TILO-461746 format. One record per residue (C-alpha): residue in one letter; x, y, z. Coordinates in pm, whole numbers, plus 50000, padded with zeros to 5 digits. Layout:
<atoms>
aXYZ;...
</atoms>
This chain:
<atoms>
m582895843609815;l580695836309515;i582225864809319;t585735852009387;v584825816609286;g582815828108984;d585665849308851;n588175820608876;p586435787208807;e589465772408627;r591645777108937;l589425756709171;d590205719909138;s590785712409510;e590305725609861;e593945736509865;s593525757509551;f590485774709706;a592545782610017;a595325797109803;l592815817609602;c591405832709923;g594835838310075;v594435814210366;s596755786010262;p599605778810506;v603145787210404;a606025770410587;r608445795010750;s611425789910973;s613585811711188;g616675793911311;r615495764311517;r611825773511516;q609625762111230;y606065774211191;r603405782410935;r601965815610842;l599095823710610;n599705831510247;r599645869010190;g598485865509832;g594995858709708;d591735877809710;r591645901210010;q587855904610004;a587415866910011;h589915864810296;a587995891410489;a584715872510431;l586235840310568;h587605859310867;r584155873610949;l582615839210904;v585035822811149;f584555848711421;t580775849011377;r580735811211419;l582955814011728;w580435838211872;v577215819811774;d577745783011689;r578015758911983;r579945732411784;t582595757911690;q582825769812049;d583315733812166;y586035728711907;y587745761012018;e587635750912386;r588945716112310;r591905730312117;i592645755512396;k592845726312642;e595345709712407;g597555740412448;k597095755012101;p597325793012063;r594265812111943;r595905821911616;e596555785611524;i593005775211619;v591455801911397;r593815792711114;
</atoms>
């Protein structure tokens, strides 16, 4: 993550720009009547992989993250959307 940020300091002026740089910003998509979001396929793949490992490590270890995950499951959200 530090390498990605260090190589592109001029591109980071907001949280949204960081998400786009790492390839995790949502992109609106639609298919007929259904509208949904998918993750941006651009960005730094190594930074995206680091964020992915971080999320799943926290789901495995951190109690606050586990509570958040369980609360969102009870709301009826799919796992993919919760991780996103």
